[in-house]
DRENDREN-234847 format. One record per residue (C-alpha): residue in one letter; z, y, x. Coordinates in steps of 0.5 Angstrom, whole numbers, plus 500, padded with zeros to 3 digits. Layout:
N
<r><resn>a</resn><Z>Z</Z><Y>Y</Y><X>X</X></r>
...
# end
This chain:
272
<r><resn>x</resn><Z>734</Z><Y>729</Y><X>468</X></r>
<r><resn>x</resn><Z>733</Z><Y>723</Y><X>464</X></r>
<r><resn>x</resn><Z>740</Z><Y>720</Y><X>467</X></r>
<r><resn>x</resn><Z>744</Z><Y>727</Y><X>465</X></r>
<r><resn>x</resn><Z>741</Z><Y>727</Y><X>458</X></r>
<r><resn>x</resn><Z>743</Z><Y>720</Y><X>457</X></r>
<r><resn>x</resn><Z>750</Z><Y>721</Y><X>460</X></r>
<r><resn>x</resn><Z>751</Z><Y>727</Y><X>455</X></r>
<r><resn>x</resn><Z>749</Z><Y>723</Y><X>449</X></r>
<r><resn>x</resn><Z>754</Z><Y>717</Y><X>451</X></r>
<r><resn>x</resn><Z>759</Z><Y>722</Y><X>452</X></r>
<r><resn>x</resn><Z>765</Z><Y>721</Y><X>447</X></r>
<r><resn>x</resn><Z>766</Z><Y>725</Y><X>441</X></r>
<r><resn>x</resn><Z>773</Z><Y>728</Y><X>441</X></r>
<r><resn>x</resn><Z>772</Z><Y>729</Y><X>434</X></r>
<r><resn>x</resn><Z>771</Z><Y>722</Y><X>432</X></r>
<r><resn>x</resn><Z>775</Z><Y>719</Y><X>426</X></r>
<r><resn>x</resn><Z>778</Z><Y>714</Y><X>431</X></r>
<r><resn>x</resn><Z>781</Z><Y>720</Y><X>435</X></r>
<r><resn>x</resn><Z>788</Z><Y>721</Y><X>434</X></r>
<r><resn>x</resn><Z>791</Z><Y>728</Y><X>432</X></r>
<r><resn>x</resn><Z>797</Z><Y>731</Y><X>435</X></r>
<r><resn>x</resn><Z>800</Z><Y>737</Y><X>433</X></r>
<r><resn>x</resn><Z>799</Z><Y>742</Y><X>439</X></r>
<r><resn>x</resn><Z>805</Z><Y>746</Y><X>437</X></r>
<r><resn>x</resn><Z>810</Z><Y>744</Y><X>443</X></r>
<r><resn>x</resn><Z>815</Z><Y>749</Y><X>440</X></r>
<r><resn>x</resn><Z>816</Z><Y>745</Y><X>434</X></r>
<r><resn>x</resn><Z>817</Z><Y>739</Y><X>438</X></r>
<r><resn>x</resn><Z>823</Z><Y>742</Y><X>441</X></r>
<r><resn>x</resn><Z>826</Z><Y>745</Y><X>434</X></r>
<r><resn>x</resn><Z>825</Z><Y>739</Y><X>431</X></r>
<r><resn>x</resn><Z>829</Z><Y>735</Y><X>437</X></r>
<r><resn>x</resn><Z>834</Z><Y>740</Y><X>438</X></r>
<r><resn>x</resn><Z>836</Z><Y>741</Y><X>430</X></r>
<r><resn>x</resn><Z>836</Z><Y>733</Y><X>429</X></r>
<r><resn>x</resn><Z>841</Z><Y>732</Y><X>435</X></r>
<r><resn>x</resn><Z>846</Z><Y>737</Y><X>433</X></r>
<r><resn>x</resn><Z>846</Z><Y>733</Y><X>426</X></r>
<r><resn>x</resn><Z>847</Z><Y>727</Y><X>430</X></r>
<r><resn>x</resn><Z>852</Z><Y>730</Y><X>434</X></r>
<r><resn>x</resn><Z>856</Z><Y>732</Y><X>427</X></r>
<r><resn>x</resn><Z>855</Z><Y>725</Y><X>425</X></r>
<r><resn>x</resn><Z>858</Z><Y>723</Y><X>431</X></r>
<r><resn>x</resn><Z>854</Z><Y>716</Y><X>431</X></r>
<r><resn>x</resn><Z>847</Z><Y>714</Y><X>432</X></r>
<r><resn>x</resn><Z>845</Z><Y>708</Y><X>428</X></r>
<r><resn>x</resn><Z>838</Z><Y>704</Y><X>427</X></r>
<r><resn>x</resn><Z>838</Z><Y>709</Y><X>421</X></r>
<r><resn>x</resn><Z>839</Z><Y>715</Y><X>425</X></r>
<r><resn>x</resn><Z>833</Z><Y>712</Y><X>430</X></r>
<r><resn>x</resn><Z>829</Z><Y>711</Y><X>423</X></r>
<r><resn>x</resn><Z>830</Z><Y>718</Y><X>421</X></r>
<r><resn>x</resn><Z>828</Z><Y>721</Y><X>427</X></r>
<r><resn>x</resn><Z>821</Z><Y>717</Y><X>427</X></r>
<r><resn>x</resn><Z>820</Z><Y>719</Y><X>420</X></r>
<r><resn>x</resn><Z>821</Z><Y>727</Y><X>422</X></r>
<r><resn>x</resn><Z>816</Z><Y>726</Y><X>427</X></r>
<r><resn>x</resn><Z>811</Z><Y>723</Y><X>423</X></r>
<r><resn>x</resn><Z>812</Z><Y>728</Y><X>418</X></r>
<r><resn>x</resn><Z>811</Z><Y>733</Y><X>422</X></r>
<r><resn>x</resn><Z>805</Z><Y>730</Y><X>425</X></r>
<r><resn>x</resn><Z>802</Z><Y>729</Y><X>418</X></r>
<r><resn>x</resn><Z>802</Z><Y>736</Y><X>417</X></r>
<r><resn>x</resn><Z>798</Z><Y>738</Y><X>422</X></r>
<r><resn>x</resn><Z>791</Z><Y>735</Y><X>420</X></r>
<r><resn>x</resn><Z>793</Z><Y>737</Y><X>413</X></r>
<r><resn>x</resn><Z>793</Z><Y>744</Y><X>415</X></r>
<r><resn>x</resn><Z>786</Z><Y>743</Y><X>419</X></r>
<r><resn>x</resn><Z>783</Z><Y>740</Y><X>413</X></r>
<r><resn>x</resn><Z>785</Z><Y>746</Y><X>409</X></r>
<r><resn>x</resn><Z>782</Z><Y>751</Y><X>414</X></r>
<r><resn>x</resn><Z>776</Z><Y>747</Y><X>414</X></r>
<r><resn>x</resn><Z>776</Z><Y>746</Y><X>406</X></r>
<r><resn>x</resn><Z>768</Z><Y>747</Y><X>406</X></r>
<r><resn>x</resn><Z>767</Z><Y>740</Y><X>409</X></r>
<r><resn>x</resn><Z>771</Z><Y>734</Y><X>409</X></r>
<r><resn>x</resn><Z>773</Z><Y>732</Y><X>416</X></r>
<r><resn>x</resn><Z>774</Z><Y>724</Y><X>416</X></r>
<r><resn>x</resn><Z>779</Z><Y>724</Y><X>422</X></r>
<r><resn>x</resn><Z>784</Z><Y>729</Y><X>419</X></r>
<r><resn>x</resn><Z>784</Z><Y>725</Y><X>413</X></r>
<r><resn>x</resn><Z>785</Z><Y>718</Y><X>416</X></r>
<r><resn>x</resn><Z>790</Z><Y>720</Y><X>421</X></r>
<r><resn>x</resn><Z>794</Z><Y>725</Y><X>416</X></r>
<r><resn>x</resn><Z>794</Z><Y>719</Y><X>411</X></r>
<r><resn>x</resn><Z>796</Z><Y>714</Y><X>417</X></r>
<r><resn>x</resn><Z>802</Z><Y>719</Y><X>419</X></r>
<r><resn>x</resn><Z>804</Z><Y>720</Y><X>412</X></r>
<r><resn>x</resn><Z>804</Z><Y>713</Y><X>410</X></r>
<r><resn>x</resn><Z>809</Z><Y>712</Y><X>416</X></r>
<r><resn>x</resn><Z>813</Z><Y>718</Y><X>414</X></r>
<r><resn>x</resn><Z>813</Z><Y>716</Y><X>406</X></r>
<r><resn>x</resn><Z>815</Z><Y>708</Y><X>408</X></r>
<r><resn>x</resn><Z>821</Z><Y>710</Y><X>412</X></r>
<r><resn>x</resn><Z>823</Z><Y>716</Y><X>408</X></r>
<r><resn>x</resn><Z>823</Z><Y>711</Y><X>402</X></r>
<r><resn>x</resn><Z>827</Z><Y>706</Y><X>405</X></r>
<r><resn>x</resn><Z>832</Z><Y>711</Y><X>407</X></r>
<r><resn>x</resn><Z>833</Z><Y>714</Y><X>400</X></r>
<r><resn>x</resn><Z>834</Z><Y>707</Y><X>398</X></r>
<r><resn>x</resn><Z>840</Z><Y>706</Y><X>402</X></r>
<r><resn>x</resn><Z>842</Z><Y>713</Y><X>401</X></r>
<r><resn>x</resn><Z>840</Z><Y>717</Y><X>395</X></r>
<r><resn>x</resn><Z>843</Z><Y>723</Y><X>398</X></r>
<r><resn>x</resn><Z>837</Z><Y>724</Y><X>402</X></r>
<r><resn>x</resn><Z>833</Z><Y>726</Y><X>396</X></r>
<r><resn>x</resn><Z>835</Z><Y>734</Y><X>396</X></r>
<r><resn>x</resn><Z>832</Z><Y>734</Y><X>403</X></r>
<r><resn>x</resn><Z>826</Z><Y>731</Y><X>401</X></r>
<r><resn>x</resn><Z>825</Z><Y>736</Y><X>396</X></r>
<r><resn>x</resn><Z>826</Z><Y>741</Y><X>401</X></r>
<r><resn>x</resn><Z>821</Z><Y>739</Y><X>405</X></r>
<r><resn>x</resn><Z>816</Z><Y>738</Y><X>400</X></r>
<r><resn>x</resn><Z>817</Z><Y>745</Y><X>397</X></r>
<r><resn>x</resn><Z>816</Z><Y>748</Y><X>404</X></r>
<r><resn>x</resn><Z>810</Z><Y>743</Y><X>405</X></r>
<r><resn>x</resn><Z>807</Z><Y>746</Y><X>399</X></r>
<r><resn>x</resn><Z>808</Z><Y>753</Y><X>400</X></r>
<r><resn>x</resn><Z>805</Z><Y>752</Y><X>407</X></r>
<r><resn>x</resn><Z>799</Z><Y>749</Y><X>404</X></r>
<r><resn>x</resn><Z>798</Z><Y>755</Y><X>400</X></r>
<r><resn>x</resn><Z>799</Z><Y>760</Y><X>405</X></r>
<r><resn>x</resn><Z>794</Z><Y>757</Y><X>410</X></r>
<r><resn>x</resn><Z>789</Z><Y>756</Y><X>404</X></r>
<r><resn>x</resn><Z>790</Z><Y>764</Y><X>403</X></r>
<r><resn>x</resn><Z>790</Z><Y>765</Y><X>411</X></r>
<r><resn>x</resn><Z>797</Z><Y>767</Y><X>411</X></r>
<r><resn>x</resn><Z>800</Z><Y>762</Y><X>415</X></r>
<r><resn>x</resn><Z>802</Z><Y>767</Y><X>420</X></r>
<r><resn>x</resn><Z>806</Z><Y>771</Y><X>416</X></r>
<r><resn>x</resn><Z>813</Z><Y>772</Y><X>417</X></r>
<r><resn>x</resn><Z>815</Z><Y>769</Y><X>411</X></r>
<r><resn>x</resn><Z>811</Z><Y>763</Y><X>411</X></r>
<r><resn>x</resn><Z>814</Z><Y>762</Y><X>418</X></r>
<r><resn>x</resn><Z>821</Z><Y>762</Y><X>416</X></r>
<r><resn>x</resn><Z>820</Z><Y>757</Y><X>411</X></r>
<r><resn>x</resn><Z>816</Z><Y>753</Y><X>416</X></r>
<r><resn>x</resn><Z>822</Z><Y>753</Y><X>421</X></r>
<r><resn>x</resn><Z>827</Z><Y>752</Y><X>415</X></r>
<r><resn>x</resn><Z>824</Z><Y>746</Y><X>413</X></r>
<r><resn>x</resn><Z>823</Z><Y>743</Y><X>421</X></r>
<r><resn>x</resn><Z>831</Z><Y>745</Y><X>421</X></r>
<r><resn>x</resn><Z>832</Z><Y>740</Y><X>415</X></r>
<r><resn>x</resn><Z>832</Z><Y>735</Y><X>421</X></r>
<r><resn>x</resn><Z>839</Z><Y>737</Y><X>422</X></r>
<r><resn>x</resn><Z>842</Z><Y>735</Y><X>415</X></r>
<r><resn>x</resn><Z>837</Z><Y>729</Y><X>415</X></r>
<r><resn>x</resn><Z>840</Z><Y>726</Y><X>421</X></r>
<r><resn>x</resn><Z>847</Z><Y>727</Y><X>419</X></r>
<r><resn>x</resn><Z>846</Z><Y>724</Y><X>412</X></r>
<r><resn>x</resn><Z>841</Z><Y>718</Y><X>415</X></r>
<r><resn>x</resn><Z>847</Z><Y>716</Y><X>419</X></r>
<r><resn>x</resn><Z>853</Z><Y>717</Y><X>415</X></r>
<r><resn>x</resn><Z>850</Z><Y>716</Y><X>408</X></r>
<r><resn>x</resn><Z>853</Z><Y>723</Y><X>406</X></r>
<r><resn>x</resn><Z>852</Z><Y>730</Y><X>406</X></r>
<r><resn>x</resn><Z>857</Z><Y>736</Y><X>408</X></r>
<r><resn>x</resn><Z>858</Z><Y>743</Y><X>409</X></r>
<r><resn>x</resn><Z>858</Z><Y>742</Y><X>416</X></r>
<r><resn>x</resn><Z>851</Z><Y>739</Y><X>416</X></r>
<r><resn>x</resn><Z>849</Z><Y>745</Y><X>411</X></r>
<r><resn>x</resn><Z>852</Z><Y>750</Y><X>416</X></r>
<r><resn>x</resn><Z>848</Z><Y>747</Y><X>422</X></r>
<r><resn>x</resn><Z>842</Z><Y>747</Y><X>418</X></r>
<r><resn>x</resn><Z>843</Z><Y>754</Y><X>417</X></r>
<r><resn>x</resn><Z>845</Z><Y>756</Y><X>424</X></r>
<r><resn>x</resn><Z>839</Z><Y>752</Y><X>427</X></r>
<r><resn>x</resn><Z>834</Z><Y>756</Y><X>422</X></r>
<r><resn>x</resn><Z>837</Z><Y>763</Y><X>424</X></r>
<r><resn>x</resn><Z>837</Z><Y>761</Y><X>431</X></r>
<r><resn>x</resn><Z>829</Z><Y>759</Y><X>432</X></r>
<r><resn>x</resn><Z>827</Z><Y>764</Y><X>427</X></r>
<r><resn>x</resn><Z>829</Z><Y>769</Y><X>432</X></r>
<r><resn>x</resn><Z>823</Z><Y>766</Y><X>436</X></r>
<r><resn>x</resn><Z>818</Z><Y>769</Y><X>431</X></r>
<r><resn>x</resn><Z>820</Z><Y>776</Y><X>432</X></r>
<r><resn>x</resn><Z>820</Z><Y>775</Y><X>439</X></r>
<r><resn>x</resn><Z>813</Z><Y>773</Y><X>439</X></r>
<r><resn>x</resn><Z>811</Z><Y>778</Y><X>435</X></r>
<r><resn>x</resn><Z>813</Z><Y>783</Y><X>440</X></r>
<r><resn>x</resn><Z>807</Z><Y>780</Y><X>444</X></r>
<r><resn>x</resn><Z>802</Z><Y>783</Y><X>439</X></r>
<r><resn>x</resn><Z>800</Z><Y>790</Y><X>439</X></r>
<r><resn>x</resn><Z>800</Z><Y>790</Y><X>431</X></r>
<r><resn>x</resn><Z>807</Z><Y>787</Y><X>431</X></r>
<r><resn>x</resn><Z>810</Z><Y>790</Y><X>437</X></r>
<r><resn>x</resn><Z>816</Z><Y>794</Y><X>434</X></r>
<r><resn>x</resn><Z>823</Z><Y>792</Y><X>435</X></r>
<r><resn>x</resn><Z>825</Z><Y>794</Y><X>428</X></r>
<r><resn>x</resn><Z>824</Z><Y>788</Y><X>424</X></r>
<r><resn>x</resn><Z>827</Z><Y>784</Y><X>430</X></r>
<r><resn>x</resn><Z>833</Z><Y>788</Y><X>430</X></r>
<r><resn>x</resn><Z>834</Z><Y>788</Y><X>423</X></r>
<r><resn>x</resn><Z>833</Z><Y>780</Y><X>423</X></r>
<r><resn>x</resn><Z>838</Z><Y>779</Y><X>428</X></r>
<r><resn>x</resn><Z>843</Z><Y>783</Y><X>424</X></r>
<r><resn>x</resn><Z>842</Z><Y>780</Y><X>418</X></r>
<r><resn>x</resn><Z>843</Z><Y>773</Y><X>422</X></r>
<r><resn>x</resn><Z>849</Z><Y>775</Y><X>425</X></r>
<r><resn>x</resn><Z>852</Z><Y>777</Y><X>418</X></r>
<r><resn>x</resn><Z>850</Z><Y>770</Y><X>415</X></r>
<r><resn>x</resn><Z>853</Z><Y>766</Y><X>421</X></r>
<r><resn>x</resn><Z>859</Z><Y>770</Y><X>420</X></r>
<r><resn>x</resn><Z>860</Z><Y>769</Y><X>413</X></r>
<r><resn>x</resn><Z>859</Z><Y>761</Y><X>414</X></r>
<r><resn>x</resn><Z>864</Z><Y>761</Y><X>419</X></r>
<r><resn>x</resn><Z>869</Z><Y>765</Y><X>414</X></r>
<r><resn>x</resn><Z>867</Z><Y>760</Y><X>409</X></r>
<r><resn>x</resn><Z>869</Z><Y>754</Y><X>415</X></r>
<r><resn>x</resn><Z>862</Z><Y>751</Y><X>414</X></r>
<r><resn>x</resn><Z>862</Z><Y>753</Y><X>422</X></r>
<r><resn>x</resn><Z>867</Z><Y>753</Y><X>427</X></r>
<r><resn>x</resn><Z>868</Z><Y>759</Y><X>432</X></r>
<r><resn>x</resn><Z>864</Z><Y>755</Y><X>438</X></r>
<r><resn>x</resn><Z>858</Z><Y>753</Y><X>433</X></r>
<r><resn>x</resn><Z>858</Z><Y>760</Y><X>430</X></r>
<r><resn>x</resn><Z>858</Z><Y>763</Y><X>437</X></r>
<r><resn>x</resn><Z>852</Z><Y>759</Y><X>439</X></r>
<r><resn>x</resn><Z>848</Z><Y>764</Y><X>435</X></r>
<r><resn>x</resn><Z>849</Z><Y>769</Y><X>441</X></r>
<r><resn>x</resn><Z>844</Z><Y>765</Y><X>445</X></r>
<r><resn>x</resn><Z>839</Z><Y>768</Y><X>441</X></r>
<r><resn>x</resn><Z>842</Z><Y>775</Y><X>441</X></r>
<r><resn>x</resn><Z>842</Z><Y>775</Y><X>448</X></r>
<r><resn>x</resn><Z>835</Z><Y>773</Y><X>449</X></r>
<r><resn>x</resn><Z>833</Z><Y>778</Y><X>444</X></r>
<r><resn>x</resn><Z>836</Z><Y>783</Y><X>448</X></r>
<r><resn>x</resn><Z>834</Z><Y>781</Y><X>454</X></r>
<r><resn>x</resn><Z>827</Z><Y>781</Y><X>451</X></r>
<r><resn>x</resn><Z>827</Z><Y>788</Y><X>449</X></r>
<r><resn>x</resn><Z>830</Z><Y>790</Y><X>455</X></r>
<r><resn>x</resn><Z>824</Z><Y>787</Y><X>459</X></r>
<r><resn>x</resn><Z>819</Z><Y>788</Y><X>453</X></r>
<r><resn>x</resn><Z>813</Z><Y>790</Y><X>458</X></r>
<r><resn>x</resn><Z>814</Z><Y>784</Y><X>462</X></r>
<r><resn>x</resn><Z>815</Z><Y>780</Y><X>456</X></r>
<r><resn>x</resn><Z>809</Z><Y>782</Y><X>453</X></r>
<r><resn>x</resn><Z>804</Z><Y>781</Y><X>459</X></r>
<r><resn>x</resn><Z>807</Z><Y>775</Y><X>461</X></r>
<r><resn>x</resn><Z>804</Z><Y>768</Y><X>461</X></r>
<r><resn>x</resn><Z>805</Z><Y>763</Y><X>456</X></r>
<r><resn>x</resn><Z>808</Z><Y>758</Y><X>461</X></r>
<r><resn>x</resn><Z>813</Z><Y>763</Y><X>462</X></r>
<r><resn>x</resn><Z>815</Z><Y>764</Y><X>455</X></r>
<r><resn>x</resn><Z>815</Z><Y>757</Y><X>454</X></r>
<r><resn>x</resn><Z>820</Z><Y>756</Y><X>459</X></r>
<r><resn>x</resn><Z>824</Z><Y>762</Y><X>457</X></r>
<r><resn>x</resn><Z>824</Z><Y>759</Y><X>450</X></r>
<r><resn>x</resn><Z>825</Z><Y>752</Y><X>452</X></r>
<r><resn>x</resn><Z>831</Z><Y>753</Y><X>456</X></r>
<r><resn>x</resn><Z>834</Z><Y>758</Y><X>451</X></r>
<r><resn>x</resn><Z>834</Z><Y>752</Y><X>446</X></r>
<r><resn>x</resn><Z>837</Z><Y>747</Y><X>451</X></r>
<r><resn>x</resn><Z>843</Z><Y>752</Y><X>452</X></r>
<r><resn>x</resn><Z>844</Z><Y>753</Y><X>444</X></r>
<r><resn>x</resn><Z>843</Z><Y>745</Y><X>443</X></r>
<r><resn>x</resn><Z>849</Z><Y>744</Y><X>449</X></r>
<r><resn>x</resn><Z>853</Z><Y>749</Y><X>445</X></r>
<r><resn>x</resn><Z>852</Z><Y>747</Y><X>438</X></r>
<r><resn>x</resn><Z>852</Z><Y>739</Y><X>439</X></r>
<r><resn>x</resn><Z>858</Z><Y>739</Y><X>444</X></r>
<r><resn>x</resn><Z>862</Z><Y>744</Y><X>439</X></r>
<r><resn>x</resn><Z>861</Z><Y>738</Y><X>433</X></r>
<r><resn>x</resn><Z>863</Z><Y>732</Y><X>437</X></r>
<r><resn>x</resn><Z>870</Z><Y>729</Y><X>437</X></r>
<r><resn>x</resn><Z>875</Z><Y>731</Y><X>443</X></r>
<r><resn>x</resn><Z>874</Z><Y>724</Y><X>445</X></r>
<r><resn>x</resn><Z>868</Z><Y>719</Y><X>444</X></r>
<r><resn>x</resn><Z>869</Z><Y>712</Y><X>441</X></r>
<r><resn>x</resn><Z>869</Z><Y>707</Y><X>446</X></r>
<r><resn>x</resn><Z>863</Z><Y>702</Y><X>444</X></r>
# end
């Protein structure tokens, strides 16, 4: 009994301040990477600054996680959240500043990300972080990685980059309405149908304005097809294990990436 008690006392505390924090939101990792790669594809190049932008976006996302946890547990200060949130934040800000000094055009992307962070923190404080509006704002902020990759690589902005941000945003926001179908209180298909109708109009408008090519715009069809299949198999989707949902969402996102990325690449890639 003494040995068992001693071993229990020596067992490391997973909440110790030196234990790194990592966001468990695997879907956001996919969203960030897919959006970033579409932006890099539109830039038609990959440089050291592109890599730095990806690292910056990653650490920015990681810095948000302990901040949210600390706000949720605002009655007590958690050193672990402050230490790692601060460390991730410093790395993100240092790279962001370096990139800004090279390309000031990045400022508007930074301002958008900061605004979304403030809105998210406010929503978490009022326990409304799972509201549809806040999730749309959060997803839109993550999808800023598309124009971020483009601007950090080329030093410019373009309507194509903005169009890619828009189609990434409306594509991934589709997941919000799919996941809501798994919960009894939000199982109505009406909000999802209305959202996808609006999303189709938005992307059609961007195609009409020549901000998106026809093939890029058609990438939204992956979300429309997926949502239609989910409605068709609603009972299965509602009761399916989360692993199957993750596989469905990840595979769909990769198909979307393939269509969107290849649609903005040149006919022939330059030979290095």
